[in-house]
C-alpha positions, -999 to +999 in steps of 0.1 A: -258-548-141-289-544-162-299-575-181-325-576-208-348-606-215-327-612-246-296-614-224-313-639-202-323-661-232-288-660-246-273-667-212-294-698-203-288-712-238-252-716-228-258-737-197-258-775-194-285-783-168-284-813-146-293-827-112-262-812-096-243-782-109-255-763-139-224-758-159-215-729-181-205-741-215-194-710-233-163-687-229-140-691-200-118-665-183-081-674-177-089-680-140-114-708-148-147-688-144-172-685-172-176-652-191-207-638-206-209-608-229-235-583-218-246-559-245-254-524-233-258-508-267-255-519-303-217-512-303-210-514-266-207-545-244-187-558-215-177-592-201-193-603-169-186-634-148-212-661-156-220-669-120-227-633-113-250-630-143-268-662-131-272-648-096-285-615-110-310-631-133-323-654-105-321-631-074-317-596-085-289-570-084-258-577-064-252-551-037-221-530-040-191-546-022-205-581-022-193-611-042-211-641-055-196-672-039-200-709-050-213-732-023-202-761-045-167-748-053-172-754-090-161-723-109-183-731-140-214-737-119-242-711-125-270-729-106-286-701-085-291-723-054-254-731-055-245-694-053-246-671-023-236-635-015-205-628+006-177-604+010-140-608+002-133-620+038-160-647+036-146-659+003-111-661+018-124-680+048-142-705+027-112-710+004-090-717+034-116-741+050-121-760+018-084-763+009-085-740-021-056-718-011-025-727-030+003-735-006+038-746-010+048-759-044+012-753-058+017-716-054+026-700-087+057-682-075+072-709-054+110-712-058+115-740-032+101-775-028+086-790+004+116-813+007+140-784+006+122-764+032+120-795+056+158-799+050+163-762+058+144-765+091+164-796+101+197-779+092+189-748+112+177-769+142+211-785+140+227-751+144+235-741+108+232-704+100+204-691+077+229-674+054+249-706+049+217-727+042+206-700+017+240-699+000+240-737-005+205-736-020+211-705-041+184-684-023+187-654-001+189-655+037+156-638+039+139-664+017+152-691+040+140-672+070+105-668+056+104-704+044+114-720+078+095-697+101+065-681+084+054-700+053+051-737+045+032-743+078+016-774+064+048-795+064+056-823+088+086-804+103+069-775+120+078-739+115+107-726+135+105-697+159+134-673+151+143-642+170 
């Protein structure tokens, strides 16, 4: 992304500087990251993620295929020394290590609670069939199977090994 000196002046004016993170104070994207409007012509502009703009201004262009990752895990941070280049895999690894991956009930599409899944596991260990457990809970047999064997690995009752 090509940024002009005017873009840089406008960008840094929207940052709250401090001893720790430098926080973006302007527009936010729905996912919590800052957004900055980059003007490419008088009637043409596009939105760029604020941390990517900060990295570009401080370090130069971002190579194709690389992401700008936060060392500090603060989505609104634009402090260049809190940012690093990485790929999608590195971002996923860091997210998992730092506990940023939504699991269980925190995941947006979750239909079950942790207590329900633990109960499912106990009932199946006691010999109850997946279909019966699912019918009683108003979920499909396959949903029960995935919940007790593959997902929800963080619960106190460990996942079951089903054949």
